[in-house]
C-alpha positions as CSV (number, residue, x, y, z in Angstrom):
1,M,-51.0,-141.2,-19.1
2,L,-49.7,-140.3,-22.5
3,I,-47.0,-141.9,-24.0
4,V,-45.5,-140.3,-27.0
5,G,-42.6,-142.0,-29.5
6,L,-42.1,-145.3,-30.9
7,V,-42.1,-148.4,-29.6
8,S,-39.2,-150.7,-30.9
9,T,-40.1,-154.2,-29.5
10,R,-42.7,-156.4,-28.4
11,E,-40.9,-156.3,-24.9
12,E,-40.8,-152.8,-24.7
13,Q,-44.8,-152.3,-25.6
14,Y,-45.1,-155.3,-22.6
15,E,-43.2,-153.1,-20.3
16,I,-44.9,-149.8,-21.0
17,R,-48.6,-151.6,-20.7
18,C,-47.5,-153.1,-17.6
19,V,-46.4,-149.9,-15.8
20,A,-49.5,-148.1,-17.2
21,E,-51.6,-150.9,-16.0
22,M,-50.1,-150.7,-12.6
23,V,-50.9,-146.6,-12.4
24,I,-54.1,-147.5,-13.0
25,L,-54.7,-149.8,-10.3
26,G,-53.1,-147.4,-8.3
27,E,-55.2,-144.6,-8.7
28,R,-58.1,-147.0,-8.4
29,I,-57.0,-148.2,-4.9
30,R,-56.2,-144.6,-3.7
31,Y,-60.0,-143.9,-4.7
32,L,-61.4,-146.7,-3.0
33,A,-59.2,-145.9,0.1
34,R,-60.8,-142.5,0.2
35,Q,-64.2,-143.7,-0.2
36,T,-63.6,-146.1,2.8
37,K,-62.0,-143.7,4.9
38,Q,-64.7,-141.2,4.3
39,Y,-67.4,-143.8,4.8
40,M,-65.7,-144.6,8.2
41,E,-65.6,-141.3,9.2
42,K,-69.3,-141.0,9.3
């Protein structure tokens, strides 16, 4: 994820960081779900 531009307030910075963390967490959950699915199919 690449965020380009200026952050005007600390609150905006916090919101962007929260969204980025949720995206990272979602990617990790998807990865673990795929691993679990592959393991269960064996």
